[in-house]
C-alpha positions as CSV (number, residue, x, y, z in Angstrom):
1,V,0.0,0.0,0.0
2,R,2.9,2.3,0.8
3,V,4.4,1.8,-2.6
4,A,1.0,2.4,-4.4
5,K,0.6,5.6,-2.3
6,K,4.1,6.8,-3.2
7,L,3.5,6.1,-6.9
8,R,0.3,8.1,-6.9
9,T,1.2,11.0,-4.6
10,E,5.0,11.5,-5.2
11,H,5.5,10.2,-8.7
12,K,2.1,11.2,-10.0
13,F,1.6,7.8,-11.6
14,N,-1.8,7.7,-13.2
15,G,-1.6,4.2,-14.7
16,Y,-3.3,1.0,-13.6
17,I,-2.5,-0.4,-10.2
18,H,-3.8,-3.8,-9.1
19,L,-3.2,-4.8,-5.5
20,K,-3.8,-8.2,-3.9
21,T,-5.0,-8.2,-0.4
22,I,-4.4,-11.0,2.2
23,P,-7.2,-12.8,4.2
24,G,-7.9,-11.0,7.4
25,A,-6.7,-7.6,6.3
26,S,-7.9,-4.8,8.5
27,P,-10.7,-2.4,7.3
28,E,-8.2,0.5,7.7
29,L,-5.6,-1.1,5.4
30,L,-8.3,-2.0,2.8
31,T,-9.6,1.5,2.9
32,E,-6.2,3.0,2.2
33,A,-5.4,0.5,-0.5
34,G,-8.7,1.3,-2.2
35,L,-7.8,5.0,-2.4
36,Y,-4.7,4.3,-4.5
37,A,-5.4,1.0,-6.4
38,D,-7.7,0.7,-9.5
39,R,-8.5,-2.9,-8.5
40,L,-8.2,-5.0,-5.4
41,S,-8.3,-8.8,-5.4
42,I,-8.8,-11.3,-2.6
43,N,-8.1,-14.8,-3.9
44,V,-10.3,-17.5,-2.3
45,E,-8.0,-20.1,-4.0
46,M,-10.3,-23.1,-3.5
47,P,-13.9,-23.1,-4.8
48,T,-15.5,-24.4,-1.5
49,Q,-14.9,-24.3,2.2
50,E,-14.5,-28.1,2.2
51,S,-11.7,-28.0,-0.4
52,L,-9.9,-25.2,1.5
53,K,-10.0,-27.2,4.7
54,L,-8.7,-30.2,2.8
55,V,-5.6,-28.5,1.5
56,A,-5.1,-25.7,4.0
57,P,-6.7,-26.7,7.4
58,D,-5.3,-23.6,9.1
59,K,-7.2,-21.2,6.7
60,D,-10.7,-19.9,7.3
61,R,-12.7,-18.9,4.3
62,N,-14.5,-16.3,6.3
63,D,-11.2,-14.4,6.5
64,M,-11.5,-14.0,2.7
65,I,-15.2,-13.3,2.5
66,R,-15.2,-10.5,5.1
67,P,-12.8,-8.2,3.2
68,M,-14.9,-8.8,0.1
69,E,-18.0,-7.7,1.9
70,F,-16.2,-4.7,3.3
71,L,-15.0,-3.6,-0.1
72,K,-18.4,-4.2,-1.7
73,N,-20.0,-1.8,0.8
74,A,-17.2,0.7,0.6
75,I,-17.5,0.8,-3.2
76,I,-21.2,1.3,-3.0
77,E,-20.8,4.1,-0.5
78,N,-18.2,5.8,-2.7
79,R,-20.5,5.5,-5.7
80,D,-23.2,7.3,-3.8
81,E,-20.8,10.0,-2.7
82,Q,-19.8,10.5,-6.3
83,K,-23.3,11.5,-7.2
84,S,-23.4,14.3,-4.6
85,L,-19.7,15.3,-4.4
86,K,-18.2,15.5,-7.8
87,K,-14.6,15.9,-6.4
88,S,-14.9,12.9,-4.1
89,R,-11.9,10.5,-4.6
90,L,-12.6,7.3,-6.5
91,F,-12.5,4.2,-4.4
92,V,-11.3,1.0,-6.3
93,P,-12.8,2.3,-9.6
94,A,-12.1,-1.0,-11.4
95,G,-13.8,-3.0,-8.6
96,Q,-12.5,-6.2,-7.0
97,S,-11.7,-9.7,-8.3
98,T,-10.8,-13.1,-7.1
99,Q,-9.2,-16.3,-8.3
100,M,-10.1,-20.0,-7.9
101,V,-7.7,-22.9,-8.5
102,I,-9.5,-25.7,-10.4
103,G,-8.5,-29.3,-10.7
104,A,-6.8,-29.6,-7.3
105,T,-9.9,-30.8,-5.5
106,P,-13.0,-32.7,-6.8
107,E,-15.5,-29.8,-7.3
108,T,-17.7,-30.0,-10.3
109,D,-18.0,-27.2,-12.9
110,W,-21.5,-26.6,-11.5
111,Q,-20.2,-26.0,-8.0
112,I,-17.4,-23.7,-9.3
113,L,-19.8,-21.6,-11.5
114,M,-22.4,-21.4,-8.7
115,M,-19.6,-20.0,-6.5
116,S,-18.8,-17.5,-9.3
117,K,-22.4,-16.5,-9.5
118,Y,-22.4,-15.8,-5.8
119,F,-19.3,-13.6,-6.2
120,Y,-20.8,-11.7,-9.1
121,K,-24.3,-11.2,-7.6
122,K,-23.7,-11.0,-3.9
123,M,-20.2,-9.5,-3.7
124,Q,-20.5,-7.5,-7.0
125,L,-17.1,-8.7,-8.2
126,K,-16.0,-7.5,-11.6
127,R,-14.1,-10.7,-12.5
128,V,-13.5,-14.3,-11.3
129,Y,-10.3,-15.9,-12.6
130,Y,-9.8,-19.6,-13.0
131,S,-6.4,-21.2,-12.7
132,G,-5.7,-24.9,-13.6
133,Y,-3.8,-26.6,-10.8
134,V,-0.2,-27.4,-11.6
135,P,1.0,-30.3,-9.4
136,I,4.2,-29.4,-7.6
137,S,4.2,-31.6,-4.6
138,N,3.8,-35.2,-3.5
139,D,1.0,-34.4,-1.1
140,N,-1.4,-37.3,-1.3
141,R,-4.4,-34.9,-0.9
142,L,-3.6,-33.4,-4.3
143,P,-3.2,-34.7,-7.9
144,A,0.2,-36.4,-8.3
145,I,3.1,-34.7,-10.1
146,G,2.8,-35.4,-13.8
147,T,-1.0,-35.1,-13.8
148,P,-1.9,-32.9,-16.8
149,V,-2.9,-29.3,-16.1
150,P,-6.6,-29.0,-17.0
151,M,-6.2,-26.3,-19.6
152,M,-9.2,-27.2,-21.6
153,R,-11.4,-27.2,-18.5
154,E,-10.0,-23.8,-17.5
155,N,-10.9,-22.5,-21.0
156,R,-14.4,-23.9,-20.8
157,L,-15.0,-22.3,-17.4
158,Y,-13.9,-18.9,-18.8
159,Q,-16.3,-19.4,-21.7
160,A,-19.1,-20.2,-19.3
161,D,-18.2,-17.3,-17.1
162,W,-18.5,-15.0,-20.2
163,L,-22.0,-16.3,-20.8
164,L,-22.9,-15.4,-17.2
165,R,-21.5,-11.9,-17.4
166,F,-22.4,-10.8,-20.9
167,Y,-24.9,-13.1,-22.5
168,G,-27.7,-13.3,-19.9
169,F,-27.3,-17.0,-19.1
170,D,-27.9,-18.5,-15.7
171,V,-25.6,-21.2,-14.3
172,E,-28.5,-23.7,-14.4
173,E,-28.8,-23.3,-18.1
174,I,-25.2,-24.2,-18.7
175,V,-24.6,-26.9,-16.1
176,N,-26.7,-28.2,-13.2
177,K,-26.6,-30.5,-10.2
178,H,-27.6,-33.5,-12.4
179,D,-25.3,-32.7,-15.3
180,P,-22.5,-30.9,-13.5
181,L,-19.6,-31.0,-16.0
182,L,-19.0,-28.8,-19.0
183,A,-18.4,-30.6,-22.3
184,A,-14.8,-30.9,-23.2
185,D,-15.2,-31.1,-27.0
186,I,-17.6,-28.1,-27.5
187,D,-18.0,-24.7,-26.0
188,P,-20.8,-24.1,-23.4
189,K,-23.0,-22.0,-25.7
190,L,-23.0,-24.6,-28.5
191,S,-23.7,-27.3,-25.9
192,W,-26.7,-25.3,-24.6
193,A,-28.1,-24.8,-28.1
194,L,-27.8,-28.5,-29.0
195,R,-29.8,-29.3,-25.8
196,N,-32.4,-26.8,-26.8
197,L,-33.0,-27.3,-30.5
198,N,-36.7,-26.8,-30.0
199,L,-35.9,-23.1,-29.7
200,F,-34.4,-22.9,-33.1
201,P,-34.2,-21.9,-35.9
202,L,-34.4,-18.2,-35.2
203,D,-35.4,-15.8,-38.0
204,I,-32.3,-13.7,-38.3
205,N,-34.4,-10.8,-39.6
206,K,-36.9,-10.8,-36.7
207,A,-35.3,-12.3,-33.5
208,D,-34.5,-9.8,-30.8
209,Y,-31.0,-8.9,-29.6
210,H,-31.0,-11.2,-26.5
211,L,-32.1,-14.2,-28.5
212,L,-29.5,-13.5,-31.3
213,M,-26.8,-13.6,-28.7
214,R,-27.7,-17.2,-27.8
215,V,-27.1,-18.4,-31.4
216,P,-23.7,-20.2,-31.6
217,G,-21.4,-18.2,-33.8
218,I,-23.1,-14.9,-33.0
219,G,-21.4,-12.7,-30.3
220,V,-22.5,-9.6,-28.4
221,G,-21.0,-7.3,-31.1
222,S,-22.4,-9.2,-34.0
223,A,-25.9,-9.4,-32.5
224,L,-25.8,-5.6,-32.1
225,K,-24.6,-5.1,-35.7
226,I,-27.4,-7.4,-37.0
227,C,-30.0,-5.3,-35.1
228,Q,-28.5,-2.1,-36.5
229,A,-28.4,-3.4,-40.0
230,R,-32.0,-4.5,-39.9
231,K,-33.1,-0.9,-39.6
232,Y,-32.0,-0.5,-43.3
233,N,-32.4,-4.0,-44.6
234,N,-34.9,-6.5,-43.2
235,S,-33.8,-9.4,-45.4
236,L,-30.2,-10.0,-44.4
237,D,-28.6,-12.9,-46.3
238,E,-25.6,-15.2,-45.8
239,Y,-23.2,-12.9,-47.5
240,Q,-24.2,-9.9,-45.4
241,L,-24.1,-11.9,-42.2
242,K,-20.6,-13.1,-43.0
243,K,-19.6,-9.5,-43.7
244,I,-21.0,-8.5,-40.3
245,G,-18.6,-11.0,-38.8
246,I,-20.7,-14.0,-37.5
247,S,-19.2,-17.5,-37.6
248,Y,-21.6,-18.7,-40.2
249,N,-20.4,-22.3,-40.2
250,R,-21.8,-22.5,-36.7
251,A,-24.8,-20.2,-36.9
252,Q,-26.3,-21.7,-40.1
253,Y,-27.8,-24.7,-38.2
254,F,-29.7,-22.4,-35.8
255,I,-31.0,-19.6,-38.0
256,T,-33.1,-18.8,-41.1
257,T,-32.4,-15.9,-43.4
258,G,-35.6,-16.0,-45.5
259,L,-33.6,-16.5,-48.6
260,K,-31.8,-19.8,-47.9
261,T,-33.1,-22.8,-46.1
262,Y,-31.2,-25.7,-44.6
263,R,-32.3,-29.2,-43.6
264,R,-33.8,-29.1,-40.1
265,D,-33.8,-32.8,-39.4
266,F,-30.3,-33.0,-38.2
267,T,-29.8,-34.6,-34.7
268,P,-27.8,-32.7,-32.1
269,D,-24.9,-35.1,-32.6
270,E,-25.0,-34.6,-36.4
271,I,-24.8,-30.8,-36.0
272,K,-22.0,-31.2,-33.5
273,Q,-20.0,-33.3,-35.8
274,K,-20.5,-31.0,-38.7
275,I,-19.4,-28.0,-36.7
276,L,-16.4,-29.8,-35.2
277,S,-15.3,-31.0,-38.7
278,T,-14.9,-27.3,-39.7
279,S,-13.5,-26.0,-36.5
280,Q,-10.0,-26.1,-34.9
281,S,-9.5,-25.4,-31.3
282,K,-6.2,-23.8,-30.3
283,Y,-6.3,-26.1,-27.3
284,Q,-6.6,-29.3,-29.3
285,A,-2.9,-30.1,-29.2
286,N,-2.7,-29.5,-25.4
287,F,-6.0,-31.2,-24.7
288,S,-6.1,-32.7,-21.2
289,P,-9.3,-34.3,-19.9
290,Q,-11.0,-33.6,-16.6
291,M,-9.7,-35.5,-13.6
292,K,-10.8,-39.1,-13.4
293,L,-12.1,-38.7,-9.9
294,F,-15.1,-36.9,-11.4
């Protein structure tokens, strides 16, 4: 905190500062840190209290949650002050974040994402980071040295997290207690669409923005561009959609354009195989399956 204060006050540094706080930090220290840092993070490390007790019996999860609660309230108070006092100093303007290690203990993706939902909704965190566990010890409570780092699982969790934060999905739409693991071979949005083919195809020239975002191959930006383009052209075709920037090889199985029709009797598995045959994941070479204990 002293270094951050010195950078701001003496060296007039106006760049980004991200400080990590430790469990059990005092409110006074957190308050001072929040005056000089853009973002504060308190890493919970393990997704659940049970896993934390397993690998670090001396640590108390409440020592991590209490500072989060304090920062959340302080940020809200500062935001209210900003409305009445224009010159009030910003407090942690980029919000707070946390990190969870995944693959070290047997939590499911559903448990992990439910925890993330709690952090986003209750603690108003800006970001949850996921870090695949890298075995470095022979502790028999943890995966053995040489166990592959779950990079693909980490990637899928980030994709699911993105759906929660920007696409309006709920955790239970992505994974649930009865089907708790993310698919390793396809992304979470495609997986959801294949499970809900009854909702498709969508008319690309009529579907609203929120539905368009749920189409595989159409992102937040592309959905907005489609809505804007329809103000001037209500019969968008394949060429125009590709020009807008959608991934047409994915989207074509879930949309109609009014000008071109596709077979609609494909099974979910047939659609998946067709999409996979024209896709190449950057993680394919480093693919590591989820832990066998799941």
